[in-house]
Wavefront OBJ file of the C-alpha trace (Angstrom):
o trace
v -139.127 17.023 -182.727
v -139.673 14.862 -179.625
v -136.806 12.604 -178.522
v -136.567 9.341 -176.559
v -134.577 9.678 -173.421
v -134.126 6.228 -172.230
v -132.580 4.975 -169.039
v -129.089 3.439 -168.834
v -130.608 -0.036 -168.319
v -132.734 0.449 -171.542
v -129.792 1.551 -173.392
v -127.793 -1.440 -172.391
v -130.536 -3.762 -173.696
v -130.571 -1.719 -176.897
v -126.722 -2.120 -177.416
v -126.903 -5.813 -176.667
v -129.844 -6.518 -178.923
v -127.939 -4.754 -181.718
v -125.119 -7.017 -181.242
v -127.468 -9.991 -180.919
v -128.898 -8.994 -184.302
v -125.475 -8.934 -186.060
v -125.036 -12.549 -184.670
v -128.494 -13.536 -186.044
v -127.643 -12.148 -189.479
v -124.383 -14.036 -189.430
v -126.412 -17.303 -189.252
v -129.330 -16.254 -191.346
v -129.726 -18.464 -194.460
v -126.509 -20.457 -193.224
v -128.456 -23.498 -192.244
v -127.437 -23.700 -188.623
v -127.573 -26.962 -186.779
v -131.257 -27.517 -185.429
v -133.132 -29.880 -183.283
v -136.372 -30.337 -181.357
v -136.880 -29.540 -177.636
v -138.617 -31.820 -175.294
v -141.812 -29.785 -175.759
v -141.546 -30.410 -179.554
v -140.634 -26.775 -180.532
v -137.729 -26.135 -182.867
v -134.342 -24.635 -181.681
v -131.177 -24.043 -183.522
v -127.553 -23.273 -182.701
v -128.199 -19.668 -183.557
v -130.950 -19.441 -180.874
v -128.516 -20.762 -178.250
v -125.596 -18.369 -179.257
v -127.838 -15.370 -179.318
v -129.183 -16.291 -175.986
v -125.695 -16.681 -174.500
v -124.576 -13.460 -175.744
v -127.533 -11.587 -174.458
v -127.140 -13.382 -171.078
v -123.447 -12.282 -170.728
v -124.028 -8.707 -171.980
v -127.186 -8.026 -169.682
v -126.395 -10.155 -166.518
v -122.666 -9.108 -166.322
v -123.842 -5.473 -165.935
v -126.835 -6.346 -163.817
v -126.080 -9.419 -161.745
v -128.916 -8.567 -159.251
v -131.656 -8.925 -161.859
v -133.615 -11.967 -162.620
v -133.397 -13.910 -165.847
v -136.219 -15.567 -167.826
v -135.389 -16.800 -171.318
v -136.964 -19.325 -173.706
v -133.486 -20.943 -174.044
v -132.496 -21.394 -170.260
v -133.903 -23.746 -167.785
v -136.028 -21.809 -165.366
v -134.560 -22.164 -161.906
v -137.372 -19.761 -160.439
v -134.674 -17.627 -158.748
v -136.227 -14.763 -160.725
v -139.186 -14.972 -158.412
v -137.384 -13.495 -155.618
v -136.156 -10.534 -157.810
v -137.883 -7.294 -158.156
v -136.499 -6.924 -161.729
v -136.071 -9.616 -164.315
v -134.829 -9.645 -167.878
v -137.493 -11.479 -170.051
v -135.776 -12.594 -173.252
v -136.759 -14.329 -176.509
v -133.335 -14.531 -178.287
v -135.045 -15.637 -181.576
v -138.735 -15.227 -181.944
v -139.805 -17.018 -185.123
v -137.088 -19.682 -185.273
v -139.110 -21.514 -187.974
v -139.158 -18.499 -190.219
v -135.500 -17.812 -189.491
v -134.522 -21.377 -190.564
v -136.726 -21.139 -193.651
v -134.748 -17.965 -194.676
v -138.006 -15.586 -194.119
v -137.507 -12.219 -192.722
v -140.215 -12.593 -189.993
v -137.943 -13.221 -186.843
v -137.107 -10.931 -184.140
v -135.143 -10.542 -180.958
v -137.385 -9.409 -177.935
v -136.147 -8.347 -174.595
v -138.251 -6.674 -171.842
v -137.313 -5.491 -168.355
v -140.081 -6.497 -165.928
v -140.569 -5.010 -162.520
v -143.047 -6.286 -160.067
v -144.816 -8.185 -162.718
v -145.098 -5.396 -165.250
v -142.784 -4.440 -168.284
v -140.973 -1.051 -167.742
v -138.797 -1.398 -170.825
v -139.355 -3.314 -174.034
v -137.409 -3.717 -177.324
v -138.421 -5.765 -180.405
v -135.540 -5.786 -183.078
v -136.127 -7.144 -186.591
v -132.430 -7.515 -187.772
v -133.303 -8.570 -191.346
v -135.499 -5.447 -191.892
v -133.437 -3.283 -189.564
v -136.763 -2.350 -187.608
v -136.042 -1.212 -183.957
v -139.297 -0.928 -181.920
v -138.712 0.386 -178.220
v -140.691 1.570 -175.444
v -140.037 2.545 -171.803
v -142.716 3.116 -169.159
v -144.278 6.669 -169.548
v -141.938 7.499 -172.460
v -143.978 6.460 -175.354
v -143.217 4.014 -178.164
v -140.698 4.352 -180.829
v -139.628 3.037 -184.167
v -136.273 3.710 -185.538
v -136.224 6.871 -183.368
v -139.415 8.154 -184.554
v -142.459 8.215 -182.099
v -145.236 5.884 -183.053
v -148.966 5.847 -182.102
v -151.561 3.051 -182.177
v -153.929 3.060 -185.119
v -157.056 5.209 -184.910
v -159.184 2.854 -186.981
v -162.270 2.058 -184.944
v -164.160 -0.848 -186.837
v -163.387 -4.596 -187.168
v -164.921 -4.438 -190.570
v -161.887 -4.103 -192.982
v -159.426 -3.611 -190.094
v -155.813 -4.816 -190.647
v -155.567 -7.763 -188.371
v -152.376 -9.644 -187.462
v -153.531 -13.240 -186.590
v -153.846 -16.798 -187.842
v -156.399 -16.323 -190.540
v -158.151 -19.867 -190.381
v -159.104 -18.992 -186.781
v -161.770 -16.501 -187.905
v -163.636 -19.103 -190.061
v -163.862 -21.854 -187.395
v -167.282 -23.327 -187.390
v -167.466 -22.865 -183.507
v -168.007 -19.015 -183.505
v -171.602 -18.271 -182.656
v -171.354 -14.993 -184.573
v -169.405 -14.856 -187.777
v -166.449 -12.323 -187.813
v -166.735 -9.475 -190.355
v -164.454 -9.365 -193.407
v -161.098 -8.262 -192.157
v -157.585 -7.844 -193.855
v -155.744 -10.608 -192.018
v -152.085 -11.166 -192.227
v -149.640 -13.127 -189.998
v -145.953 -13.178 -189.086
v -144.101 -16.001 -187.626
v -142.799 -13.886 -184.656
v -145.567 -12.840 -182.352
v -143.230 -10.093 -180.795
v -142.932 -8.655 -184.334
v -146.772 -8.769 -184.792
v -147.277 -6.706 -181.649
v -144.523 -4.257 -182.641
v -146.400 -3.694 -185.950
v -149.637 -2.938 -184.292
v -147.826 -0.624 -181.787
v -146.442 1.389 -184.792
v -149.857 1.781 -186.366
v -149.085 -0.356 -189.370
v -151.720 -2.953 -188.305
v -154.855 -2.185 -186.340
v -155.016 -5.185 -184.066
v -153.521 -8.553 -183.152
v -154.959 -11.571 -181.545
v -153.561 -14.932 -180.549
v -156.029 -17.540 -178.929
v -153.375 -20.131 -178.195
v -150.870 -20.117 -175.408
v -147.859 -17.830 -175.222
v -145.088 -17.290 -172.838
v -143.871 -14.307 -171.185
v -140.883 -13.937 -173.496
v -143.126 -13.969 -176.490
v -145.193 -10.952 -175.500
v -143.854 -8.981 -172.594
v -141.943 -6.488 -174.814
v -144.751 -6.223 -177.381
v -147.131 -5.501 -174.385
v -145.301 -2.399 -173.423
v -144.819 -1.277 -177.092
v -148.592 -1.440 -177.672
v -149.416 0.095 -174.287
v -146.983 3.025 -174.621
v -148.350 3.756 -178.179
v -151.849 4.372 -176.733
v -153.294 0.711 -177.113
v -154.670 -1.927 -174.742
v -153.181 -5.375 -174.312
v -154.958 -8.098 -172.160
v -155.853 -11.717 -172.063
v -159.036 -12.765 -174.052
v -160.822 -12.325 -170.815
v -159.847 -8.743 -170.718
v -157.549 -9.352 -167.726
v -154.263 -7.442 -167.523
v -151.291 -9.732 -168.102
v -148.878 -10.095 -165.117
v -145.407 -11.287 -166.026
v -142.607 -13.059 -164.061
v -145.008 -15.309 -162.046
v -144.483 -19.018 -161.285
v -146.301 -20.055 -164.454
v -145.062 -18.202 -167.445
v -147.681 -19.401 -169.927
v -150.563 -17.125 -170.850
v -153.642 -18.630 -172.600
v -153.990 -15.683 -175.004
v -153.148 -12.194 -176.007
v -155.097 -9.313 -177.660
v -153.640 -6.007 -178.548
v -155.181 -2.964 -180.376
v -156.629 0.526 -179.786
v -159.246 0.866 -177.017
v -162.241 0.710 -179.358
v -161.334 -2.453 -181.402
v -159.886 -4.142 -178.284
v -163.379 -3.873 -176.712
v -165.186 -5.226 -179.852
v -162.717 -8.272 -179.945
v -163.226 -8.875 -176.131
v -167.098 -8.880 -176.598
v -166.592 -11.838 -179.176
v -164.066 -13.874 -177.298
v -164.196 -13.242 -173.510
v -166.556 -16.366 -172.930
v -164.101 -18.711 -174.625
v -162.639 -21.484 -172.453
v -158.974 -21.694 -173.437
l 1 2 3 4 5 6 7 8 9 10 11 12 13 14 15 16 17 18 19 20 21 22 23 24 25 26 27 28 29 30 31 32 33 34 35 36 37 38 39 40 41 42 43 44 45 46 47 48 49 50 51 52 53 54 55 56 57 58 59 60 61 62 63 64 65 66 67 68 69 70 71 72 73 74 75 76 77 78 79 80 81 82 83 84 85 86 87 88 89 90 91 92 93 94 95 96 97 98 99 100 101 102 103 104 105 106 107 108 109 110 111 112 113 114 115 116 117 118 119 120 121 122 123 124 125 126 127 128 129 130 131 132 133 134 135 136 137 138 139 140 141 142 143 144 145 146 147 148 149 150 151 152 153 154 155 156 157 158 159 160 161 162 163 164 165 166 167 168 169 170 171 172 173 174 175 176 177 178 179 180 181 182 183 184 185 186 187 188 189 190 191 192 193 194 195 196 197 198 199 200 201 202 203 204 205 206 207 208 209 210 211 212 213 214 215 216 217 218 219 220 221 222 223 224 225 226 227 228 229 230 231 232 233 234 235 236 237 238 239 240 241 242 243 244 245 246 247 248 249 250 251 252 253 254 255 256 257 258 259 260 261 262 263 264
């Protein structure tokens, strides 16, 4: 049986994310204090506590690494670092606060713009998805591979279903089995593990939403890009990305043909 032999940095992230998961479950269904941020997105006391725990556990051991998290002011000091932690302490806050099991904790280690280590942990379902550059993609210690399904017709798609019936499409989409999850990191992890064939988001995402999921899909044999088919580069001045698409190479190409001319 193949074994995953991660680096010490990856192991530190994994140990830290397990502790963060316990903290998330402590708050789950306990109605933590919540408020709206300046940009209108929802945040809770659980998000902040998980973020602070991860920051302490990861940065104490690696003070020379940069830090980019949804729940910290970005002072841009990360731009001078070769290696940066990219963290979403609670991806799917809305679902978490509604008591749905669709949230995850996502941490990537990004070196020179590309993820070299990525973990997406779903504490409520006890699913641990992890990947390290050139070491494959793994779920709960078993190696996983991208789906081999080659058609858009009847594929299992992770996306916002109403998007496909929008009248603006010049060519209608074929019938697909579309599902969604509140956490985009979790959506990407489910594609990486072959449980779904593709994922697509045509609205803006931040580095912390997708960096770990990007590596998970890439290491399981898939392709991840912007809707323009450009490779995604992380830890740049602007952390917003207009879109993300992930699938096996065949379906990825079919999606790109339909969406690459969109102006987002």
